[in-house]
C-alpha positions in Angstrom: 97.8 75.6 132.0 96.5 77.7 129.1 98.4 78.3 125.9 99.7 81.7 126.9 101.1 80.3 130.1 102.8 77.4 128.3 104.4 79.8 125.9 105.6 82.1 128.7 107.1 79.1 130.6 108.9 77.9 127.5 110.4 81.3 126.7 111.4 82.0 130.3 113.0 78.6 130.6 115.1 79.1 127.5 115.9 82.7 128.2 117.2 81.9 131.6 120.2 80.1 130.2 120.6 82.2 127.0 122.5 85.2 125.8 120.4 86.1 122.8 122.1 85.5 119.4 123.6 83.2 116.3 126.7 81.4 115.0 129.0 83.0 112.5 132.4 81.6 112.2 132.1 77.9 112.9 131.5 75.7 115.9 132.2 72.0 115.5 133.8 69.6 113.1 131.4 67.8 110.8 131.2 64.0 111.5 130.2 61.6 108.8 127.2 60.7 110.8 125.4 62.2 113.8 127.6 61.9 116.9 126.2 60.1 120.0 124.9 62.5 122.6 125.7 60.4 125.7 128.5 62.9 126.5 128.8 66.6 125.7 130.6 67.1 122.4 134.3 67.9 122.8 135.4 71.4 122.1 136.9 71.9 118.7 139.3 74.5 117.4 139.3 76.0 113.9 142.2 73.7 113.0 139.9 70.7 113.4 137.2 72.0 111.0 137.6 70.6 107.5 135.9 72.4 104.6 135.8 72.2 100.9 135.6 75.9 100.3 138.1 75.8 97.4 137.0 72.4 96.0 139.6 70.6 98.1 139.6 69.5 101.7 141.5 71.9 103.9 141.2 73.5 107.4 138.9 76.4 107.8 141.7 78.4 109.3 143.7 78.0 106.1 141.0 79.3 103.7 141.9 82.8 102.5 138.3 84.0 102.5 135.3 84.5 104.8 133.4 81.2 105.2 130.5 80.4 107.5 130.3 76.7 108.5 127.4 75.0 110.1 128.4 71.6 111.3 126.2 68.5 111.9 126.0 69.3 115.6 124.9 72.9 114.9 122.3 71.8 112.3 120.8 69.3 114.7 120.7 71.8 117.6 119.1 74.5 115.5 116.7 72.4 113.5 118.1 73.9 110.3 117.1 72.1 107.1 117.1 74.6 104.2 118.5 77.9 102.8 116.2 80.3 104.7 117.5 78.7 107.9 121.2 78.8 106.9 120.9 82.5 106.0 119.4 83.5 109.3 122.6 82.1 111.0 125.0 83.9 108.6 126.2 87.5 108.8 126.0 89.7 105.7 123.5 87.4 104.0 119.7 88.0 103.7 117.0 86.1 101.8 113.5 86.6 100.3 111.7 83.4 99.6 108.2 82.1 99.1 106.5 85.5 99.0 105.2 85.1 95.4 105.7 81.4 94.9 107.7 78.5 96.4 110.5 78.5 93.9 111.0 82.3 94.1 114.1 82.7 96.2 116.5 85.6 96.1 119.7 85.6 98.3 121.6 88.8 98.9 125.3 88.5 99.9 127.2 91.7 100.7 125.0 93.9 98.5 124.7 91.6 95.5 121.1 90.2 95.0 119.7 87.5 92.9 117.1 89.4 90.9 113.7 87.7 90.5 113.2 86.3 87.0 117.0 86.4 86.3 119.6 83.8 87.3 120.7 83.5 90.9 123.8 85.2 92.2 124.5 82.4 94.6 125.6 78.9 93.4 124.1 75.9 95.1 126.5 73.0 95.2 125.3 69.7 96.8 127.9 66.9 97.3 130.1 68.4 94.6 127.4 68.9 92.0 126.3 72.4 90.9 122.5 72.8 90.8 121.2 74.8 87.9 117.7 76.0 88.8 117.1 78.9 91.2 113.8 77.2 92.2 115.8 74.6 94.1 117.7 77.1 96.3 115.2 76.7 99.2 114.3 73.1 98.9 115.3 70.4 101.4 118.4 68.7 99.9 118.5 65.4 101.7 120.0 64.8 105.2 122.6 67.5 105.7 126.1 66.8 107.2 127.7 70.2 106.8 126.8 73.6 105.3 129.4 76.1 104.0 128.5 79.6 102.9 131.2 81.4 100.9 131.0 85.1 100.3 132.4 87.0 97.3 132.7 85.8 93.7 133.2 82.0 93.5 132.7 81.4 89.8 136.3 80.6 89.1 136.1 77.7 91.6 132.4 76.7 91.8 131.1 77.8 88.5 128.0 79.4 87.1 126.0 82.0 89.0 128.4 82.3 91.9 128.9 86.1 91.6 127.9 86.8 95.2 129.0 83.6 96.7 128.2 79.9 97.0 126.2 77.6 99.3 128.1 74.3 99.6 126.1 71.4 101.1 127.3 68.0 102.1 124.8 65.2 102.8 125.2 62.0 104.6 127.0 59.0 102.9 126.5 55.4 103.7 129.0 53.9 106.2 129.9 50.3 107.1 126.9 49.8 109.4 123.2 50.7 109.3 122.3 54.0 110.9 119.3 56.3 110.7 117.1 58.8 112.5 113.5 60.0 112.5 112.4 63.4 113.7 108.8 64.6 114.2 107.8 68.2 114.8 104.4 69.4 116.1 103.6 73.1 116.4 101.0 75.8 116.3 99.2 76.8 113.1 98.3 73.2 112.4 102.0 72.5 111.6 103.5 69.1 111.8 106.5 67.6 110.0 108.4 64.3 109.7 111.9 63.8 108.3 114.3 60.9 108.5 116.9 58.9 106.8 118.4 55.4 106.8 122.0 54.8 105.6 124.1 51.7 105.4 125.7 49.0 103.3 123.8 46.8 100.9 126.9 44.7 99.9 130.7 44.7 100.6 131.2 47.4 97.9 128.0 49.4 97.9 125.9 51.5 100.3 122.6 53.3 100.2 121.0 56.4 101.8 117.2 57.1 101.7 116.1 60.4 103.1 112.5 61.7 103.2 110.7 64.8 104.5 107.1 65.9 104.9 105.7 69.1 106.3 102.2 70.6 106.4 101.1 73.9 107.8 98.0 76.1 107.8 100.2 79.2 107.8 99.9 82.3 109.8 97.2 84.2 107.9 93.6 83.6 106.8 91.6 84.7 103.9 88.5 86.1 105.6 86.5 86.4 102.4 86.9 82.8 101.4 87.0 81.8 105.1 90.0 79.5 104.6 93.6 79.0 105.6 94.8 79.8 102.1 97.2 82.7 102.3 100.5 81.0 103.3 99.4 77.4 103.8 101.7 74.7 102.5 102.3 71.0 102.1 105.9 70.0 101.2 107.3 66.6 100.8 110.3 64.9 99.1 112.4 61.8 98.9 116.1 61.6 98.2 118.0 58.4 97.3 121.8 57.9 97.1 123.8 54.8 96.0 127.5 54.8 96.5 129.5 52.0 94.8 133.2 51.3 95.3 134.1 50.0 91.8 137.6 49.0 92.6 140.2 50.3 95.2 140.5 53.7 93.5 137.1 54.3 91.9 133.9 55.5 93.5 130.5 55.9 91.8 127.9 58.1 93.4 124.3 58.0 92.1 121.5 60.3 93.4 117.8 60.8 92.6 115.3 63.0 94.2 111.7 64.0 94.0 110.2 67.0 95.7 106.8 68.7 95.7 105.2 71.8 97.1 101.5 72.4 97.2 100.3 75.6 98.8 99.3 79.2 98.3 101.0 82.0 96.3 101.2 85.8 96.0 100.9 86.5 99.8 100.7 90.3 99.3 98.7 93.3 100.3 99.1 96.7 98.6 99.9 100.0 100.2 99.6 103.4 98.5 102.2 106.2 98.7 100.2 109.2 97.4 100.9 112.1 99.8 98.5 114.5 98.1 95.6 112.1 98.5 96.3 111.8 102.2 94.3 114.9 103.0 91.2 112.9 102.1 92.4 109.7 103.7 95.8 109.3 105.5 95.9 105.7 104.4 96.8 106.8 100.9 100.2 107.7 102.2 101.1 104.6 104.2 104.4 103.6 105.9 104.9 100.0 104.8 106.0 99.1 108.4 102.6 100.1 109.8 100.4 98.1 107.3 97.7 95.9 108.9 97.6 92.7 106.9 94.2 91.4 105.7 93.6 89.0 102.9 90.3 88.8 101.1 90.8 87.8 97.4 87.9 86.0 95.8 90.4 83.6 93.9 91.9 80.9 96.0 95.7 81.4 95.4 97.6 78.2 94.6 101.1 77.2 93.9 102.3 73.8 92.6 106.0 72.9 92.2 107.4 69.5 91.3 111.1 68.7 91.1 112.6 65.6 89.4 116.3 65.2 89.6 119.0 62.5 88.9 122.8 62.7 88.9 125.8 60.4 88.6 129.3 61.2 89.8 132.6 59.4 89.2 135.8 59.8 91.2 138.9 57.9 90.2 142.2 58.3 92.0 145.3 57.9 89.7 147.7 58.5 92.6 149.3 61.8 91.6 146.0 63.1 90.2 142.2 62.6 90.8 139.5 62.6 88.1 136.0 63.8 89.0 133.2 63.8 86.5 129.4 64.2 87.0 126.2 64.6 85.0 122.9 66.1 86.3 119.3 66.0 84.9 116.9 68.5 86.5 113.2 69.1 85.7 111.3 71.7 87.8 107.7 72.4 86.9 105.9 75.2 88.7 102.7 77.2 88.3 100.6 79.6 90.3 97.0 80.9 90.3 96.0 84.1 92.0 93.7 87.1 91.9 94.6 90.0 89.6 95.8 93.6 90.2 94.0 95.8 87.7 90.7 96.9 89.4 91.6 100.5 90.1 92.6 101.0 86.5 89.4 99.7 85.0 90.7 97.0 82.7 87.7 94.8 83.4 85.2 97.7 83.8 85.8 99.0 80.3 82.1 99.6 79.2 81.5 101.8 82.2 84.2 104.2 80.9 82.8 104.5 77.4 84.9 101.8 75.8 83.0 100.2 72.9 81.4 96.9 74.2 81.5 93.5 72.7 79.8 90.4 74.0 82.8 89.3 76.0 83.6 92.5 77.8 79.9 93.2 78.5 79.8 89.9 80.4 83.0 90.8 82.2 81.8 94.2 83.3 78.4 92.8 84.3 80.1 90.2 86.5 82.2 93.0 88.0 79.2 95.2 88.7 77.2 92.3 90.3 80.1 91.3 92.6 80.6 94.8 93.7 77.0 95.5 94.4 76.8 92.4 96.5 79.8 93.6 98.6 79.1 97.3 99.0 80.8 98.4 102.2 82.9 95.2 102.6 85.8 96.1 105.0 88.9 95.9 102.7 92.1 97.5 103.9 92.2 101.3 104.0 92.2 103.3 101.8 90.2 100.7 99.9 86.5 101.0 99.8 83.9 99.1 97.8 81.3 101.6 96.8 78.0 101.2 95.1 79.7 100.8 91.7 83.1 99.4 90.6 84.1 102.5 88.7 87.3 103.9 90.3 86.7 106.8 92.6 88.6 109.3 90.4 85.8 108.8 87.8 82.9 108.5 90.2 83.8 110.4 93.4 80.4 110.0 95.0 79.9 106.3 94.9 82.9 104.7 93.2 85.4 102.3 94.6 89.0 102.0 95.6 90.0 98.3 95.2 93.7 97.9 95.3 94.8 94.5 93.9 93.5 91.1 95.1 90.0 92.3 95.9 87.0 90.2 96.9 85.2 91.2 93.7 85.7 90.0 90.1 86.9 93.4 88.9 90.6 92.7 89.1 90.6 89.6 86.9 92.8 86.5 87.4 96.4 85.5 86.8 98.0 82.2 85.9 101.8 81.9 85.7 104.0 79.0 84.5 107.7 78.5 85.0 108.9 75.2 83.7 112.6 74.4 83.3 114.5 71.3 82.2 118.3 71.2 82.5 121.1 68.8 81.4 124.6 69.6 82.8 128.0 67.9 83.1 131.4 68.6 84.4 134.8 66.9 84.3 137.7 67.9 86.4 141.3 66.6 86.9 143.1 67.7 90.1 146.5 67.1 91.6 147.3 65.3 94.8 146.6 67.7 97.7 149.9 66.7 99.4 151.9 68.5 96.7 153.3 72.0 97.4 151.9 73.0 94.0 148.3 72.0 93.6 146.3 72.4 90.4 143.0 71.5 88.8 141.7 71.7 85.3 138.2 71.1 83.9 135.3 71.8 81.6 131.5 72.3 82.1 128.4 72.2 79.9 124.8 73.1 80.5 121.6 73.1 78.4 118.5 74.9 79.7 115.0 74.7 78.2 112.7 77.1 80.0 109.1 78.2 79.5 108.0 81.4 81.3 104.4 82.6 80.9 102.0 85.1 82.6 98.4 84.9 81.5 95.8 87.4 82.7 92.1 86.5 82.4 88.7 88.0 83.0 86.9 86.8 86.1 83.3 85.7 85.4 82.9 84.2 88.8 83.7 80.6 87.8 87.4 80.5 88.8 90.5 80.0 86.8 91.0 77.7 83.8 94.6 76.6 84.0 95.5 77.2 80.3 97.8 79.9 79.0 95.2 80.8 76.5 91.4 80.6 76.9 89.2 81.8 74.0 86.5 84.5 74.5 83.7 81.9 74.7 85.1 80.4 78.0 84.4 81.4 81.6 87.9 82.7 82.0 88.8 84.4 78.7 92.5 85.4 78.3 93.0 89.2 78.0 96.8 89.4 78.1 99.5 86.9 77.6 103.3 86.8 77.9 104.7 83.4 76.9 108.2 82.6 75.8 110.5 79.6 75.3 114.0 80.3 76.5 116.9 78.1 75.4 120.4 78.4 76.8 123.7 76.5 76.1 126.6 77.2 78.5 130.2 76.2 77.8 133.0 76.8 80.3 136.6 75.9 80.9 138.3 76.4 84.2 141.5 75.8 86.1 143.4 76.8 89.2 146.8 76.5 90.8 147.9 77.0 94.4 151.5 77.4 95.4 152.9 77.1 98.9 156.5 78.4 98.8 156.8 78.1 102.6 154.9 77.2 105.6 153.9 80.9 106.0 152.9 81.9 102.5 150.3 80.5 100.0 149.4 82.0 96.7 146.4 80.9 94.5 145.1 81.7 91.0 141.9 80.4 89.5 140.5 81.2 86.1 137.2 80.4 84.3 135.9 81.4 80.9 132.1 81.2 80.4 130.1 81.4 77.2 126.3 81.5 77.4 124.4 81.3 74.1 120.8 82.4 74.7 117.7 82.3 72.5 114.1 83.3 73.0 111.0 82.3 71.0 107.6 83.9 71.5 104.7 81.5 72.0 101.7 83.9 72.1 99.0 83.3 69.5 98.1 86.1 67.1 94.6 86.8 68.5 92.8 89.8 69.7 92.4 90.8 73.4 88.6 90.4 73.9 88.6 93.1 76.7 90.3 96.1 75.2 91.1 95.0 71.7 94.6 94.9 70.2 96.9 91.9 70.4 97.2 89.8 73.5 100.9 90.8 73.6 101.7 94.5 73.0 104.8 93.5 71.0 102.6 91.9 68.4 101.2 95.2 67.1 103.2 94.8 63.8 102.7 91.0 63.7 104.6 88.0 65.0 107.5 88.7 67.3 110.7 87.3 65.7 113.1 85.0 67.6 116.1 86.7 69.3 119.5 85.3 70.3 122.5 86.7 72.0 125.8 85.2 73.3 127.4 86.5 76.6 131.0 85.8 77.4 133.1 86.5 80.5 136.6 85.7 81.9 136.5 85.2 85.6 139.8 85.3 87.5 140.3 84.8 91.2 143.5 85.6 93.1 144.2 84.9 96.7 147.2 85.2 99.0 147.6 84.3 102.7 150.3 84.7 105.3 150.5 82.6 108.4 152.7 84.4 111.0 152.0 81.6 113.5 150.0 78.4 113.8 146.8 80.2 115.0 146.6 83.2 112.6 145.9 83.7 109.0 146.2 87.1 107.3 144.6 86.9 103.8 143.4 88.9 100.8 141.5 87.9 97.6 140.2 89.5 94.5 137.9 88.1 91.8 135.5 88.8 89.0 131.9 87.8 89.3 129.6 87.2 86.3 125.9 86.6 85.7 124.7 86.2 82.1 122.4 88.6 80.4 119.2 87.4 79.0 115.7 88.2 77.7 112.5 89.5 79.3 109.2 88.2 78.1 108.8 89.5 74.5 106.7 92.6 74.4 107.9 94.0 77.7 109.5 97.1 76.2 106.4 97.9 74.1 104.1 97.8 77.1 106.3 100.1 79.1 106.7 102.6 76.3 102.9 102.6 75.6 101.8 103.1 79.2 104.5 105.1 80.9 106.9 106.7 78.4 106.4 109.3 75.6 104.6 111.6 78.0 102.0 108.9 78.8 102.1 110.0 82.5 101.5 113.7 81.8 102.9 116.6 79.7 106.1 116.9 81.8 106.8 113.2 82.5 108.8 112.3 79.5 110.5 108.9 79.4 110.1 107.8 83.1 111.7 104.4 82.9 113.9 102.5 80.4 113.1 98.8 80.0 114.4 96.6 77.2 113.4 93.1 76.1 117.0 92.2 76.5 118.9 92.8 79.7 122.7 93.0 80.0 125.1 90.7 81.7 126.2 91.6 85.3 129.8 91.8 86.2 131.4 92.5 89.6 134.9 93.1 90.8 135.3 92.2 94.4 138.2 92.6 96.8 138.4 91.2 100.4 141.1 91.4 103.1 141.0 89.9 106.5 142.5 88.1 109.4 141.3 85.0 111.2 142.6 83.0 114.1 142.3 82.0 117.7 143.5 82.7 121.3 143.6 80.8 124.5 144.1 77.4 123.0 141.1 77.8 120.7 138.7 79.0 123.3 138.3 82.3 121.5 138.2 82.4 117.7 137.7 85.4 115.4 137.4 86.4 111.8 137.6 90.0 110.7 137.2 91.1 107.1 136.7 94.2 105.0 135.5 94.2 101.4 134.9 96.4 98.4 132.8 95.4 95.3 132.0 97.3 92.2 129.1 95.9 90.3 128.5 96.8 86.6 125.0 96.4 85.1 123.6 94.9 88.3 120.4 93.0 87.4 117.3 94.2 89.2 113.7 93.1 89.3 111.0 95.7 88.4 107.2 95.2 88.7 104.6 97.2 86.8 100.9 97.4 87.3 98.2 99.3 85.4 95.2 99.1 83.1 97.4 96.8 80.9 97.5 94.2 83.7 100.9 93.3 85.3 104.4 92.9 84.1 107.6 91.4 85.6 110.9 92.4 84.1 114.6 92.5 84.7 116.4 95.8 84.2 120.0 96.8 84.8 121.6 99.3 87.2 124.7 100.6 85.4 127.0 100.7 88.4 126.8 100.1 92.1 129.6 100.3 94.6 129.5 98.3 97.8 131.9 98.3 100.8 131.7 96.9 104.2 133.2 95.2 107.2 132.4 91.9 109.0 133.4 90.5 112.4 132.8 87.0 113.8 133.6 85.9 117.3 133.2 82.6 119.1 134.0 82.0 122.7 134.0 78.8 124.7 134.3 79.9 128.3 133.5 76.4 129.7 133.3 72.9 128.3 130.0 72.5 126.6 129.2 76.2 126.5 129.6 78.4 123.5 128.9 82.1 123.0 129.0 83.5 119.5 128.3 86.7 117.7 128.8 88.5 114.4 128.2 91.8 112.8 128.2 92.9 109.2 127.9 96.5 108.1 127.4 97.2 104.4 127.4 100.6 102.7 126.3 100.8 99.1 125.7 103.5 96.5 124.2 103.6 93.0 126.7 105.5 90.9 124.9 105.3 87.5 121.5 104.1 86.4 120.3 105.0 82.9 117.0 103.1 83.6 116.1 105.6 86.3 118.8 108.4 86.3 117.4 110.2 89.3 118.2 107.3 91.6 122.0 108.0 91.6 123.2 108.2 95.1 120.6 105.7 96.5 121.5 102.3 98.0 121.7 98.9 96.4 118.2 97.3 96.6 117.4 94.4 98.8 120.6 95.1 100.8 120.3 95.5 104.6 122.4 98.2 106.1 123.7 95.7 108.7 123.0 92.3 110.2 123.8 91.3 113.8 123.8 87.7 115.0 124.2 86.8 118.6 123.7 83.5 120.3 124.7 80.9 122.9 124.5 77.1 123.2 124.8 75.1 126.3 125.2 71.3 126.5 125.2 70.1 130.2 125.4 66.6 131.5 122.5 65.5 133.7 123.9 62.7 135.7 124.1 59.4 133.7 120.7 60.1 132.1 121.0 62.6 129.3 122.3 66.0 128.2 120.4 69.2 128.7 120.8 71.2 125.5 119.7 74.9 125.4 120.2 77.3 122.5 119.2 80.9 121.7 119.7 82.7 118.4 118.9 86.4 117.8 119.1 87.9 114.4 118.8 91.6 113.8 118.4 92.7 110.2 119.0 96.4 109.5 116.9 98.8 107.5 116.4 97.7 103.8 115.3 99.4 100.6 113.8 97.1 98.0 114.0 99.4 95.0 116.3 101.9 93.4 113.6 104.6 94.0 114.1 105.6 97.7 112.5 108.7 99.0 112.0 110.1 95.5 108.8 111.6 94.2 107.6 110.2 90.9 104.6 110.6 88.5 102.1 107.7 88.5 99.2 106.5 86.4 97.0 108.6 88.7 99.0 111.6 87.5 97.9 110.9 84.0 94.2 110.1 84.9 93.4 112.9 87.3 93.3 115.8 84.7 90.8 113.8 82.7 88.8 112.4 85.6 85.7 113.7 87.3 88.0 115.3 89.9 89.8 117.4 87.3 92.9 117.8 89.4 96.3 118.8 88.1 98.7 115.9 87.3 101.1 116.5 90.2 98.4 115.6 92.7 98.7 111.9 91.6 102.5 111.8 92.2 103.9 109.2 94.6 106.6 109.7 97.2 108.6 106.6 98.2 110.2 107.7 101.5 107.8 105.4 103.4 108.6 102.1 101.7 111.8 101.2 103.5 111.6 98.1 105.7 112.6 99.0 109.3 115.1 97.0 111.2 113.8 94.0 113.0 115.0 91.3 115.3 113.9 87.7 115.5 114.6 85.5 118.6 114.6 81.7 118.3 114.8 79.6 121.4 115.3 75.8 121.9 115.5 73.7 125.1 115.6 69.9 125.3 117.1 66.6 126.4 119.1 64.2 124.3 120.8 60.9 124.6 122.6 58.8 122.0 119.2 57.3 121.1 116.5 60.0 121.4 115.9 63.7 121.9 113.0 65.9 122.9 113.2 69.6 122.2 110.8 72.4 122.8 111.2 75.5 120.6 109.8 78.9 120.1 110.6 80.5 116.7 110.2 84.3 116.6 109.6 83.9 120.4 108.8 87.6 120.9 106.2 87.5 118.0 108.0 90.3 116.1 106.0 91.7 113.2 108.2 92.2 110.1 108.1 92.4 106.4 109.4 89.6 104.2 109.4 91.7 101.1 108.3 95.1 99.8 107.9 95.3 96.0 107.4 99.0 95.0 105.5 99.4 91.7 106.7 102.9 91.1 104.3 104.0 88.4 101.4 102.3 90.2 101.9 104.7 93.2 102.4 102.1 95.9 104.0 98.9 97.0 103.1 95.2 97.3 103.9 93.9 100.8 104.4 90.4 102.1 104.5 89.7 105.9 107.1 87.7 107.6 106.5 84.6 109.8 105.0 85.1 113.3 105.6 83.2 116.5 105.4 79.4 116.4 105.8 77.3 119.5 106.2 73.5 119.3 108.0 70.4 120.2 110.5 68.2 118.2 111.0 64.5 119.0 113.9 62.5 117.5 114.9 58.9 117.5 118.3 57.5 116.3 119.3 54.0 115.5 
């Protein structure tokens, strides 16, 4: 049987028992360890599902908010291990991860997005401890027991960076006997993985858990210039250890340590142009991002290295009427990437050919560029790219020039080396009342210290690769031509408390309050040396000398109010309101200077004016969110539902902007003054027969930019990175096969609606081409170089995942097809407005494989 036939057989076998779709409300209670599979799992009602959605154990039905729960059984039957998997099973939540680098993860919940290079908008809480680095959002966090995804501001309860919601994870704890499991996965694209754990007692008063994971993949795409699987390849591994000690009848100590590493590729992007007036020459100059054919051919092998070291200690002591919880966390995440550059079409590394005075360094640079181009004349890069006889951009040499785009196979676009290293120390202490009391309360304090280095170094490419230093002098084979490097220091202080009152069996009222103080400081670390390529300082902000340190303190009071009414034992009508907060901060020093010099003050033409406002300091983000809903069940728990509506007003929403030009590249955070978001969400779960579940959900989000001083013309557009809707549909069947095993079949179908990734949506804007055309060999008027961004919205797409297997209480074998229909979709679109196009990263393709598990 050939590969195509095997795929078809697998898909047909799964589809025969499936109603395509995903879980949304909750499916099964979370046991402390994986349940035996000798018998189909008993059907559970929402009353049986215990969550910690408000930092206390309570039934899911009683929580006055929308919460998605993935139990141990659901996690096992879907193969879910990290955030990108959780999100695919959750309505109203989307994710962008791994497109630029491993630690680059942005989660959007109901219209609020975690801006790249800012803090996350979603808190990650693992076994009661708040993680502090956004780079950890998509890491494997040990052996999961339960996942809870909370929507809406959770800062008053869960702390820092929970403006959009929180992901609350519970991992396995040691029991009174030794247990464990090992799972191996083997799939296409050279993919194989192992993960496992062992948990059990080491004495009468102590137990231990060891979890490990390893995954290697060639990825879905190939660099056909370097002839290697080096576009989205990866090798990921980690180990987690947990020691739980009962230090007396009322005291528990919980120690954890983990190490994780990622080695793989970075910057998995192609470029697409959006220049409609150039389309008469070549239609590819005005390209719909959804039609782009992905080809990768950079001459620099992109790499990405990330290492995580983490240790924590938690103390819980029960006084009887109250319970004390205290924890401390150390986190150290080091990450860097190497990739090809972006500047070839704007001649940064071809300066002598354009009449710029030469010096020994830039002569060598331009010579290398000319030689590499001559050797590749006619090389088939993506349209409208063309490598002509010389590297001079076509607008200066129409007859035999080139159109490169970024990440070309020549040396003319330079190199980039980026560093993001962060070390954190954090601690929290909390005192809470006995949960049996009709009045429940908690009171606590939190502290966090962050030390972060963020640097982007651009270098000339002399054909000898990248030297991994932030600064290389002009005598080296990779001289630095632009550098942003800053040390960021942050101290966070917070106090919080909450009280819940239950005056009767029907009513419950809750109030939570948190006050955050974030003191931030930035120190520029760029040496005062001259750019050897174009002259001037390495950092544009150094024109007048050294850049002084800056500091700013951001403060916010975050209340959360909720009320619920229980008209009967199976229904909860609820409402909640809260304030979300994300601290302001600093871009790399010199960002404002480079924007003003290259884009503003009529730099893009006589009528352009100030086209975009970017500051070295970005403002804090504040949101006010209201939610009302009803949840419950019918038919003795065989049908459960959760219906909610929400309205959120976001002030100074933080948003990522990307700029490209002759200056190189620049990543910054800007603010959108006001965005309004409203929507509705419905989750349904039916269990028509024992062992068979059908589930579905839909979320519809409507958003509108009300004010945006950075780009005033975008008022009326939608919130970036926010899908118009998400639809999740699915089914799971567990059927007994005699006395031998259970047949387990599952289908999950996720539809993600149309999505804009920028505030500029359908607007026409001047570009760097608008400034260059009047002075170029073409001599065309400026407006010919304008870009129109009506073609950079990601279309809706649907991804179908299928699983079919056998399991017993000792082993399982499961065949799977992820993205079974091989849907082509875009993981991310990053418009660079003044560049005249977008940077596109493709989503994952079909992967068929088998998973084998053993339990003991």
